[in-house]
N, C-alpha and C positions, 0 to 999 in steps of 0.2 A: 460680488458674484451675482449673475443673473440666474433665473430659474426657468426651466422648461418642464413640460410634462409629456409623458407618453403612456399608452395603455396597452396591456397584454393580458392574456389569461394566466400564464405562468411566468414568473421571473426566476431564473436560475443564477445564483451567485457563486461563481467559481467555474472556470473552464478546464479543470483537470478531468481525469477519467470519469469520476462520478457525475460531475456537472454536465460534461459533454454527452455522456451516455444517456442521462435523463433528457437533455434537450433533443438528442437524436430521436429517441423513442416518441417523445411528445410531438415533434415536428412531423414525423412519419404518420402520426395519428391525426394530423391536421390542426393541431393546437397552435394558437398564436403564442410563441414562446420567445423570450429574450434571454440571452446568455451574456452575463457581464463578468468581467475579470479585472482585477487590479493591475495585472501585468500588461505589458505592451505586446504580448504574443510570444515571448521567449519562454520556453517551457522546461528548461533544464532544472531539475530539482534534486533534493537529497533522496536518491532512490537507486537501487542496484540495477534497475531495468530488467529484472528477471521476471519472465512470464511463466509461472508454473501452470500445471495442467488445467487447474480451475479457471485461471485467467484466459488461457487459450480457448477453452470451451465457451466461455462467455463472449469472447470476441467472435467466435463462430456463430453464436446465437444472434449477435448484432450484425452479422455479415461483414465483419471487419478483419477477419483473421488473415486473409491473403495479403491485404494492403499493409497491415501492421508488421507482419512477420516476413515480408518478402526478403528483407536483408538481415534478418535476425540470425545470430549465431546459435548453433545447437551443440552444446557441450556433450561429450561422451561419458564423462565421469565427474564425480564430486569428491573432493579431498577435504577431510575434516581433521583438524589438529586440536589438541588439548593443551592446557596450561604448561604441562611438563615437556611439550614438544613431540609427544606421540602423534602419529598420523595414521589415518585409515583412508582407503579409497574405495568408493562404491561405484560400480558401473551403472550409468543412467540408461544406457541402451537396454540393459537386462531388466531394468525396472519397467520399461514401457516398450512392449513389442508391437504396439499399434499406435496410430496417431490419436491424440497429439503427443508430442515429445514430453518428457518429464519437465524440462525447462528450456525455454528459448530466451536469449538475451538481446535486447535492443537498447538504443539510446532513448531516454525518456521523452525527448522532444518529438521523436518519430511517432510514438504512441499518442501523445496528447494532440499533436498537430493533425494526425489522421482522423481522430475522433471529432475534433473541432470542425474540420473541413466537411466531414460527413454530416454533422448536425446542420451546418450552414447550407450545404447542398440540399438537405431535406426541407429547408424552409425556416430554420431558426434565425433570428436576428442576433448579431454578435456586437458587443460594445466593449472593446479593450480599454485599458487605462482608466478604469472606472472603480472608484473606491466607495463601497456602500457604507453609509454612516449609520442608518437606523431604519427601522420598519415600524409603522404604526398601524394597528388594526382599526379599521373603520367598519361601519355596518355592512357595506356592500363591497369592500375591497381591502387589500393590503396596500398601504402607501409606503413606498421605499424612497428614501432620500439618499442621493449619492453625489459624488463629485466627479465630473468628467471634463477634461480639458480646462481645469480651473473654474468650472462653472457648476453651480449646484443645480441638479436636475431632480425631478420627481417622476418616479415610475410607478404606475398603478397596475396591480394584477389581482387575480382572484386568490392566488396561492404563490408562496415563495419556497423554493428548494435551496437550502443553505448547503453548498458544497464547496466552501471556501478553504478547505484544506486544514492542515494541522495547526497553522498559526491562527486561523479562523477568528479573526477579530470581530467580524460581524456576528457569527453564530454564537460566540461566547457572550457577547453583549446581550444576545437574545435569550441567554440562559440555557442553551443546550450543551450536552456533554460536560456538565459541571463537575462530575466526579471522575473524569478521565485522568490518566497519568501521562506525563510528557517525558519521552526518552530522547536525550540529545543525540544527534547524529551529525556526521560530516562525510562528504563525498568528494573525490577528485577523479578526473580522468588522467591516466598515466600513460604517456608514450614510452615504450620500452621494447627491449628484445625479450619477448615472453617465452620462457623455456617450456611452459606447459599450456599452450593455447587451447587445448582440448578440455581443460579442467575448469570447474567452478570451485573456488576455495571458500571454506568457512573455518575461520581460525578463532577458537574460543580462548581468548586471552584472559588472564586472571582479572584484569581491571574491567573487562567488558561483561563478564558473566552476569546473568544468563544469556546475554546477547554476544555479539561477535564482530570480528573484522571479516569483510568479504573481498574477494577478488574475482570479478567476472570479466571474461574476454568479450569485448564489444565488436572489434574488427581486427584485422591484422595489425599487430604492433600497438594496440590500444586496449587498455583495461580500465574498468570501473572499479575503484578501490575505495572502500568506506569503512567507517566504524559506527557502531551503535552501542550506547551505554545505557545502563539502567537509570531510572529517575534519580535525580540528585547528584549524579556524577558528571557535572557539566563544567569541569575545569577546562583549561585551554585545549580544545579539541584539535585545532590545527597543529599545535605543537606535538600533541600526542600522536597524530597521524604521521607527522614527519619522523617521530621517534620510531614508530612501528615500521615504517618503510626502511629506515636506516639500520635498525637493530634486530628486528625479528628474523631469525635465520630462515624460516620458511618463505618469507617474502623476499629476502635478499637472494635466495636461490632462484626464485621465479622471475623477479622483475630486474633484469640486467640492464644497465645503462639507462635508467629511467629518468624522466623529467616530467614536470607537470604540463598538461595540455589544457590550457584554459584555467579559469579561476576555481579555487576550492570553495565549495558551498557548505554551509552549516544549516541546521534546521532541527526539527523535532519529529518524532514519530508518536502519534497519539493512540493510546490503547486504554482498555478498561471500559468496554461497552456496557452501558446501562440503558436498556431499551426505553424505560420510562422518561428518560431525559431528551428524547429525540424528536418529540412533536410538541408543537404549540398551536394555538389557533392560527390557521392559515400558514403554517410553517412546518416543513419537514427538513431534517438534517440527513446528509448522506456522505459517504466516503470518509476521509480522514477527519472531517468535521464532526462525524458521529463516533469517533474513537474506535474504528473498526479494525485497526491494524492488529495482526496476530501478536499476542504477548510473548511468544517464543521465537517465531521465525522472522518477525518483522515484515511479513508479507502484507501488502495492502492493496495491490492493483485488482486482484480478483474481487475483494470485498467492495472496492469502489465501483467496479463495473456492475456487480450484482445489485448493490444498493441504489445505484443510479436508475437501473431498469425498474426496480421495485418502487422507487419514488415516483417514477413516471406513471406506473400502473395505478398507484393510489391517487395520484393527481387526476388522472382520467376519471376515476370513480367519483372523486369529490366534485369535479366539474359536472359530471352527469347528474349527481344527486343535488348539487347546490349547497351541500353542507361542508363547511371548512373548519368546524370546531375541533378542539383537541380530541374530544371523545370520538368524533367521526373519523379522524385521521389515525387513531391509535392502532387499528389493524396493521398499519405499516410497521409500527414498532414490534408487533407480535411476529410479523414475517421476518424481520431482522433477527429477532431472538431465536426463532426456529432455525434460521440459516447459520447463525454464528455463535450464539451464546454458550451452548453446551460445549462445543468444540473449544472455545476460548477458555472456558473454565478448566477443562481438562489440560490444555496446554499450560495454563497458568499454574496448575498444580505441579506440572512437570518442571516449571521454573525452579522450584525449591531444590530439586535434584541437580539440575544443570548449574545452579549457583554454587555448588560445592566443588572446588577444584579437584579434590581427590576423587570424587565420584565421576567427574568429567574425564579425568585421566584414565580411570578404569574403564569407562564406557568406550572410549576411543580404542583402547587396547583390545577390548572385546570385539569391537567392530572389525578390527584387523584380523583377529584369530578365531573368533567363535561364531560358527555358522548359525546357531539358533538366534543369536542377537542380530546378526545380519538379516536373517529372514524376518524377524519381528519388525525391524526398522523398515525394511523394504515394503512389507505389507502396510505399515502405517503411512509411508510416503505415497504409495500408489493408491491406497484406499483410506483417506483420512477419516471417513465416516466410521471406519471399523475400530478406531481407537477409542478405548473406554477404560473402565476400572480394571477389567481383566488384563488388558494390554499393559497398563501401568504396573500391575502386580507382577506380571511375567517379566517385564524389564527390570524392575527392582530385584526380583529373585535372581535373574541372571547376573546382575552387577554384584550382588552380595555373595553368590555361591559358586559362580563359574571358576574353573581352574584356568589360570592364565599361563601356565607353563607350556 
């Protein structure tokens, strides 16, 4: 292999939402930024494609909302099922009477492609089909070695942002997010006669708890169907998905005359944020590479967009000060902790409850019949920052004491 060299101020590894958001913000600020990605530009990933309110608000901040959501579906209700087959339906239009909607659903490639194009239009350079091998800190630069078109290249920058996703071979080699947990997941697009095209489904199957099976309508006659399992339960995911599609009554009722549309994709969701693991000399980690996925909902797009913007902000500060040490970059970790850590710990505590099939059965029955439980959940969904120990105690009290008759 031959070796070439190129110089930038910031090198972003990974062109998903976190990496592209970081590159977009940096390019708009006039920084010489390079965005590299191991893929060839095809961005379908293991993701439900659900843009919750936080993600929509962040897209608005980036000026990308209209473009990303132009063809997105806006479901009117969410249906939740428990291991015993109980179901409850919550109106999403009642949750959010003003923009943005509670959830909008798009195909993942539309989100990633729009963000990437915006970053390139703002002035970022983009290098697809580039596998980053290593990074070496030198006195005046970070030297990145990568393979592009079967040729070893050297990329020099002042700072590197590792946004290489959940698989994150590069950032893992650099020692970031070492204590994270990997939740196996699988996703397929299903062409079908959809009996409930206005619903998003969350099915809490016994094998999946505290995670779930999802069914999200993407467009007329097409649904995104996936499964996410807790760490360690990574048996044949494809076979389990086929079993769920064929045997689970709630899916059989919804997805009539279904067939696969494209290939099934497997992957992992990385959770377990530890802020101290996310910075090194001349290196920041963002998005799934930083293990920012919600431990309960599996949401990751909002966290990716926010962390990408925060990484760009701290990169600009480092470039202005000329200091790229771990100590100088640590305020980025503190910002991520402030944004996500408390919430993640609260949701992680709720995992213990959701992991118990009997408790989940009772919770769904309460959501169907008990107005105080519905109100508590609606408040939590519309105002996540309001969730705390008091909300947890209230929910536990309702589950234990409410009369289900």
